[in-house]
C-alpha positions in Angstrom: -66.3 30.4 19.9 -63.7 32.2 17.8 -62.9 32.6 14.2 -60.1 31.2 11.9 -59.5 32.1 8.2 -58.7 29.8 5.3 -57.3 31.4 2.2 -58.1 29.7 -1.1 -57.8 30.4 -4.8 -61.1 30.4 -6.8 -59.8 27.5 -8.8 -60.1 25.3 -5.8 -63.4 26.9 -4.2 -65.5 27.0 -7.4 -63.4 25.8 -10.1 -62.5 22.1 -11.1 -62.2 21.1 -7.4 -65.6 22.5 -6.3 -64.5 22.6 -2.6 -67.3 25.1 -1.6 -70.0 23.0 -3.2 -68.8 19.8 -1.7 -67.9 21.5 1.7 -64.5 19.9 1.5 -61.2 21.0 3.1 -58.1 19.7 1.5 -55.3 18.7 3.8 -51.7 19.1 2.8 -48.9 16.3 3.1 -45.4 17.2 4.4 -43.9 16.2 1.1 -45.7 18.9 -0.8 -45.5 21.8 1.7 -44.1 25.1 0.3 -41.3 25.0 3.1 -39.0 22.0 2.6 -38.0 22.2 6.3 -41.5 21.7 7.5 -41.5 18.9 10.1 -37.7 19.1 10.5 -36.4 17.3 13.5 -32.9 17.4 15.1 -32.4 13.8 15.0 -29.4 12.2 16.6 -28.0 8.7 16.7 -26.7 7.4 20.0 -26.6 3.7 20.6 -24.6 0.6 21.6 -22.9 -1.8 19.4 -26.0 -3.8 18.6 -28.0 -0.7 17.4 -25.1 0.5 15.2 -24.5 -3.0 13.7 -28.2 -3.2 12.8 -28.2 0.3 11.2 -25.3 -0.8 9.0 -27.3 -4.0 8.1 -30.3 -2.0 7.3 -28.2 0.3 5.2 -26.9 -2.9 3.1 -30.4 -4.3 2.8 -31.8 -1.0 1.3 -28.6 -0.6 -0.9 -29.1 -4.2 -2.1 -32.9 -3.6 -2.8 -32.0 -0.3 -4.7 -29.3 -2.3 -6.8 -32.0 -4.9 -7.7 -34.4 -2.1 -8.7 -31.8 -0.6 -11.0 -31.0 -3.9 -12.5 -34.5 -4.8 -13.2 -35.8 -1.4 -14.6 -35.2 -1.0 -18.3 -34.2 2.1 -19.9 -37.9 3.1 -20.9 -39.0 3.1 -17.3 -38.8 5.8 -14.7 -36.8 4.9 -11.7 -38.5 5.8 -8.5 -36.5 8.6 -6.8 -37.0 6.9 -3.6 -35.8 3.4 -4.3 -35.5 2.8 -0.4 -38.0 1.1 1.8 -37.2 2.1 5.4 -39.6 -0.4 6.9 -37.9 -3.3 5.1 -36.3 -6.0 7.2 -34.6 -9.3 6.4 -37.7 -11.3 7.4 -39.6 -9.2 4.6 -37.5 -10.6 1.8 -39.7 -12.8 -0.3 -37.4 -15.9 -1.0 -34.8 -17.9 0.7 -32.3 -17.2 -2.2 -32.8 -13.5 -1.5 -32.3 -13.8 2.2 -29.1 -15.8 1.6 -27.8 -13.4 -0.9 -28.2 -10.6 1.8 -26.5 -12.7 4.3 -23.5 -13.1 2.0 -23.4 -9.4 1.5 -23.3 -8.9 5.2 -20.4 -11.4 5.6 -18.5 -9.8 2.7 -18.9 -6.4 4.3 -18.3 -7.1 8.0 -16.0 -9.9 7.8 -14.0 -10.0 4.5 -13.8 -6.3 4.3 -13.1 -5.8 8.1 -16.0 -3.5 8.9 -17.1 -5.7 11.8 -15.3 -3.5 14.3 -16.9 -0.2 13.1 -20.3 -0.6 15.1 -18.1 -0.7 18.3 -16.1 2.4 17.4 -19.4 4.2 16.6 -20.9 3.1 19.9 -17.8 4.6 21.8 -18.1 8.1 20.4 -18.3 10.5 23.4 -21.4 12.3 21.9 -24.3 11.4 19.6 -23.9 11.9 15.8 -26.2 14.3 14.1 -27.5 13.7 10.7 -24.8 15.5 8.6 -22.0 13.8 10.4 -23.7 10.6 10.0 -24.1 11.1 6.3 -20.4 11.9 6.2 -19.5 8.6 7.9 -21.9 6.6 5.6 -20.4 8.3 2.6 -17.0 7.1 3.5 -18.4 3.6 4.2 -20.5 3.6 1.1 -18.0 2.5 -1.6 -17.1 -0.6 0.4 -20.8 -1.3 1.0 -21.7 -1.0 -2.7 -18.8 -3.1 -3.6 -19.9 -5.9 -1.4 -23.5 -5.5 -2.8 -22.4 -5.6 -6.5 -19.8 -8.3 -6.0 -22.4 -10.8 -4.6 -25.0 -9.8 -7.3 -22.3 -10.1 -10.1 -21.4 -13.6 -8.7 -25.0 -14.8 -8.8 -25.6 -13.5 -12.2 -28.0 -10.7 -11.1 -26.1 -7.9 -12.9 -24.0 -8.1 -16.1 -20.2 -7.8 -16.1 -20.6 -4.4 -18.0 -22.0 -2.8 -14.9 -19.6 -0.1 -13.4 -17.4 -1.6 -10.9 -16.5 0.3 -7.6 -13.0 1.5 -8.2 -12.4 3.4 -4.9 -13.9 1.0 -2.2 -11.2 1.9 0.4 -11.2 -0.1 3.7 -12.3 0.1 7.2 -9.2 2.1 8.2 -10.5 5.2 6.6 -13.7 5.0 8.6 -11.8 4.4 11.9 -9.7 7.4 11.0 -12.8 9.6 10.5 -14.3 8.3 13.8 -11.1 9.3 15.6 -11.3 12.7 14.2 -15.0 13.1 15.1 -14.2 11.8 18.6 -11.6 14.2 19.1 -13.8 17.2 17.8 -16.5 16.1 20.1 -14.1 16.2 23.1 -13.0 19.6 22.0 -16.7 20.8 21.6 -16.3 21.3 17.8 -18.7 18.7 16.6 -21.2 21.5 15.7 -18.5 23.0 13.4 -18.0 19.6 11.8 -21.8 19.2 11.4 -21.9 22.6 9.5 -19.0 21.5 7.3 -20.4 18.0 6.7 -23.7 19.8 5.6 -22.1 20.7 2.2 -20.5 17.3 1.6 -23.5 15.7 -0.1 -24.4 18.7 -2.4 -20.8 19.1 -3.3 -20.5 15.4 -4.5 -23.7 15.7 -6.6 -22.3 18.9 -8.2 -19.1 17.2 -9.0 -20.9 14.3 -10.6 -23.1 16.8 -12.8 -20.0 18.8 -13.8 -18.3 15.6 -14.9 -21.4 14.6 -17.0 -21.5 18.0 -18.6 -17.8 17.9 -19.3 -18.1 14.5 -21.0 -20.8 15.7 -23.4 -23.8 14.1 -21.9 -26.9 15.6 -23.6 -29.5 14.8 -20.9 -29.6 12.7 -17.7 -31.0 9.4 -19.0 -32.1 6.7 -16.7 -28.7 4.9 -16.7 -27.2 8.1 -15.4 -29.8 8.4 -12.7 -29.2 4.7 -11.7 -25.4 5.4 -11.4 -26.0 8.5 -9.5 -28.3 6.8 -7.0 -26.0 3.8 -6.3 -22.6 5.6 -6.4 -23.3 9.1 -5.2 -26.6 10.1 -3.6 -27.6 6.9 -1.7 -26.3 7.9 1.7 -28.1 11.2 1.8 -31.3 9.6 0.4 -31.0 6.8 3.0 -30.9 9.2 6.0 -33.7 11.3 4.6 -36.0 8.3 4.2 -35.3 6.6 7.6 -35.9 10.0 9.4 -39.0 10.8 7.6 -40.6 7.3 7.7 -39.4 5.4 10.8 -39.8 7.9 13.5 -43.5 9.3 13.1 -46.3 8.2 10.9 -47.3 10.2 7.8 -49.4 13.1 8.7 -51.4 15.9 7.0 -52.3 19.4 8.1 -55.4 21.6 7.8 -54.1 25.1 7.7 -55.8 28.3 8.8 -54.6 31.8 10.0 -55.5 33.7 13.1 -55.8 37.0 11.1 -57.1 38.0 7.7 -55.4 41.2 7.1 -52.0 40.1 5.8 -51.3 41.1 2.2 -48.6 38.3 1.7 -51.1 35.7 2.8 -53.6 36.9 0.2 -50.8 37.0 -2.4 -49.5 33.5 -1.6 -52.5 31.5 -0.7 -55.5 33.4 -2.4 -54.2 33.8 -6.0 -52.7 37.3 -5.5 -56.0 38.6 -4.0 -58.2 37.1 -6.7 -59.4 34.4 -4.4 -61.3 34.4 -0.9 -60.9 33.6 2.7 -63.3 31.4 4.4 -64.2 32.3 8.1 -64.8 29.2 10.3 -66.3 29.1 13.7 -64.2 27.0 16.2 -64.3 26.1 19.8 -62.1 28.3 22.0 -58.8 27.3 23.6 -58.5 24.1 25.7 -55.9 23.1 28.3 -53.6 21.4 25.6 -54.4 23.3 22.4 -55.4 26.6 20.8 -58.9 25.3 20.1 -61.0 22.4 18.7 -62.9 21.9 15.4 -65.3 19.2 14.1 -64.6 17.7 10.7 -65.8 14.5 9.0 -63.3 12.1 7.6 -61.1 9.0 8.2 -58.4 9.2 10.9 -57.0 7.9 14.1 -55.4 10.0 16.9 -52.7 9.1 19.3 -52.9 5.4 18.8 -56.7 5.1 18.4 -58.2 2.8 15.7 -58.7 4.6 12.3 -62.2 5.5 11.8 -64.6 7.3 9.4 -67.0 9.8 11.0 -67.0 13.0 12.9 -63.7 13.9 14.3 -63.1 16.5 17.1 -59.6 17.5 16.4 -57.4 20.0 18.3 -56.1 23.1 16.6 -52.6 24.3 17.5 -51.0 27.6 17.1 -47.6 27.1 15.1 -44.6 27.8 17.2 -42.2 30.1 15.3 -39.8 30.6 18.3 -38.6 27.2 19.5 -35.8 25.2 17.8 -36.6 21.9 16.2 -37.3 19.1 18.6 -34.3 16.7 19.4 -35.2 13.1 18.8 -33.2 10.0 19.6 -33.6 7.9 16.4 -32.9 4.4 18.0 -35.4 5.2 20.9 -38.2 6.4 18.6 -38.7 3.9 15.8 -42.4 4.7 16.1 -43.9 3.5 12.9 -42.6 -0.1 13.3 -44.5 -2.8 15.3 -42.7 -3.7 18.6 -41.7 -7.3 17.4 -40.0 -5.8 14.3 -38.3 -3.3 16.4 -36.9 -6.0 18.6 -35.9 -8.3 15.9 -34.6 -6.0 13.2 -33.1 -3.3 15.3 -32.6 -4.1 18.9 -31.1 -7.6 18.6 -28.6 -9.2 16.3 -28.6 -12.6 14.4 -26.3 -14.0 17.1 -28.7 -13.2 20.0 -27.2 -10.0 21.4 -29.7 -7.4 22.5 -29.6 -3.6 23.2 -30.2 -2.1 26.5 -32.3 0.5 24.9 -35.1 -2.0 24.2 -35.4 -2.8 27.9 -35.9 1.0 28.5 -38.8 1.0 26.1 -40.5 -2.2 27.2 -40.3 -1.3 30.9 -42.8 1.5 30.5 -44.4 1.3 27.1 -47.2 3.7 28.1 -44.6 6.4 28.9 -42.6 5.7 25.6 -45.9 6.1 23.7 -46.9 9.4 25.4 -43.4 10.7 24.9 -43.4 9.7 21.4 -46.7 11.6 20.7 -45.4 14.5 22.4 -42.5 14.6 20.1 -45.0 14.2 17.1 -47.0 17.1 18.3 -43.8 19.4 18.8 -42.5 18.3 15.3 -45.6 19.0 13.4 -46.5 22.4 14.8 -43.3 24.1 14.4 -41.9 26.4 11.6 -38.9 28.7 11.1 -39.5 32.3 12.3 -39.4 33.6 8.8 -42.9 32.3 8.4 -44.2 34.0 11.5 -46.2 36.5 9.3 -48.7 33.6 8.6 -49.9 33.4 12.2 -51.0 29.8 11.4 -53.3 27.8 13.3 -53.4 24.1 12.2 -55.1 20.7 12.6 -52.8 17.7 12.4 -54.1 14.4 11.3 -52.0 11.3 11.4 -52.4 8.8 8.7 -52.0 5.6 10.7 -52.7 3.3 7.7 -50.4 5.1 5.3 -53.3 5.0 2.7 -54.3 8.5 2.3 -51.6 9.6 -0.1 -51.1 13.3 -0.9 -54.9 14.3 -1.6 -56.5 13.8 1.7 -59.8 15.6 2.5 -62.3 16.1 5.2 -65.7 17.9 5.1 -67.4 20.4 7.4 -71.0 21.4 8.2 -72.3 24.6 6.8 -73.1 25.8 10.4 -69.4 26.1 10.9 -68.9 28.7 8.0 -69.3 32.3 9.5 -68.5 34.2 6.4 -66.5 34.7 3.2 -64.1 37.6 2.5 -63.4 38.5 -1.2 -59.9 39.7 -2.1 -59.0 43.1 -3.7 -59.2 41.4 -7.1 -62.0 38.9 -6.8 -64.0 39.3 -10.0 -67.8 40.0 -10.0 -68.4 36.6 -11.8 -66.4 34.7 -9.0 -68.3 36.6 -6.2 -71.6 35.8 -7.8 -70.8 32.0 -8.1 -69.6 31.9 -4.5 -72.7 33.4 -3.1 -74.9 31.2 -5.3 -73.0 28.1 -4.2 -73.5 29.0 -0.5 -77.2 29.9 -1.1 -77.7 26.4 -2.6 -75.9 24.6 0.2 -78.0 26.6 2.8 -81.4 25.8 1.2 -82.4 23.5 4.1 -82.5 26.6 6.3 -80.9 24.8 9.3 -77.6 26.9 9.2 -77.0 30.5 10.1 -76.7 32.9 7.2 -73.2 33.4 5.9 -71.8 36.8 6.0 -69.9 38.4 3.1 -66.9 40.8 3.5 -64.4 42.5 1.2 -60.9 43.5 1.8 -60.2 47.1 1.3 -57.2 49.5 1.5 -58.2 52.8 2.9 -54.8 54.5 2.5 -53.6 53.6 5.9 -54.5 49.9 6.6 -55.6 46.7 5.0 -58.9 45.5 6.5 -62.2 43.6 6.0 -65.5 45.5 5.4 -68.8 43.7 5.9 -71.1 43.9 2.8 -74.8 44.3 4.0 -76.6 43.1 1.0 -80.1 43.2 2.5 
C-alpha cells in the first residue's frame, strides 16, 4: 500500500461541486488539459496508392460536409469550430442525391482537374510524410479541392452565385512539383528541416488572412468571416488535427494524482494558490505492468472489454517525461473504426483495388489490437519534460462509447481516503467544513479515521505536518 496526492481547490471540494461530500473524482478530457501537447503523437503517413486515394476522397468528403454546414447555418448561428466528422464515410451519407453529388466532386477533382495521379506520387515518396509536411501538401491541393466542391454545389443550386469563388485553384502540376521537392529532400536526409519549416505555414496563412481583414476595416470576425476562413484557409490544418485526434485512439479521460505533496508550484497551480487542499489516497503497490492500482466506481471499458458500470480496478501509471512522443502509422492504426468500415472506406477503392496493409492487419488481429493498446498507453502517459516537477501518477480510462463528454466522474470509498492536507492559505472556515463533511461521511464507522495535515515552511523546506487533534 502506498499514498498518492490529489490537489483540489475548495471550490470543487466543498463549493458548488461538493466533490468531498459526494466522494467524487472528476476526470479530465484531453481537449481541456492545460497542456495542449498532451497526448501528442508523432503520426506519419506511409501507404500505397489505394490508401492515399482514399485519404484524398475522405478529405473531399469532409470538405463537402463543411461547405454544406456553412451554407445551411444562418448568420445568427454559431458555426461549430470543428465542422469535420473524421468517422464519416460515403456509406454514411443520408440520401442518394448526396452520394451522387459527392461522386461528382470526386470525378471533378481526380479526372477533370488531373489529380488522379497524385496518390501514386504520394505512394512513391521514399520516406513517410509527417503531419506538417502533409498539411503543406494538402494546403497546395486544397484550392482545387474546394473549387471542385463549390462548383458542384453551385451547379446543383446548394449555394448562391454570390458565394466567393476560388480564384487561385491552380492545378496538379504544382502538387507534383512539391512532391518532387519533398522526395529530393528525403533522399538528402533534409525532411526534418522541411517539417520544421512547414510547421509555420498554417499559422502564417491565418495571420495573413487576419491582417487583411484588419486592413479592410472589418470591425469584428462575424460568422461569414469564420465560414470563409474555415473553407478557404484553415481547413487542411483542422482536418489533420481531427483525423489524428479521432481516428487512431478512442476518446479518453485521466484521473490525476501526484507522487509527492511538497511542491509549491503544484499547490499554486492545482490548489488555488495554496488555499485548497490535497487529498491523500491509499492505492495498491506497483504491479508488473503499472505503478500501482486503484479501485473506483464508474462506467468504462478497458482494452476492448464491454463498457460497464460498477467497481473498476484500474492501473495507475507514472507519467513518462523523458521519452519522445510515440511514432504512429496512421493508415495502420485507424483504431476507432470498425473493421468493415476500415476495409470499405480506407483499404479498398470503388473500383475494387485493395491495400496490402489490410492483409497485414487481418492476418493477426490479436497482435494488431495488442499493439494498438500499447500505443494508446504510451501516448496517454507521456508529457514534455518541462512538466516533470509534477511527478504525476495517472489513471487513464477510455471512453469506448464516446458518450462521457468532458465532465466524466467516478466515485471512491471512504476507506481509501488516508488524509487531507491543508495549504498555507486554507481558511479556518474551509478547514472546518472539510472536517465536518468527512465526519458526516464516516458516520457509519466502517472506515479508518481520516488524518489531517497542514503544509508549513520552516525556513528551509516546505513539508506537511500532522495535526493531532485528539
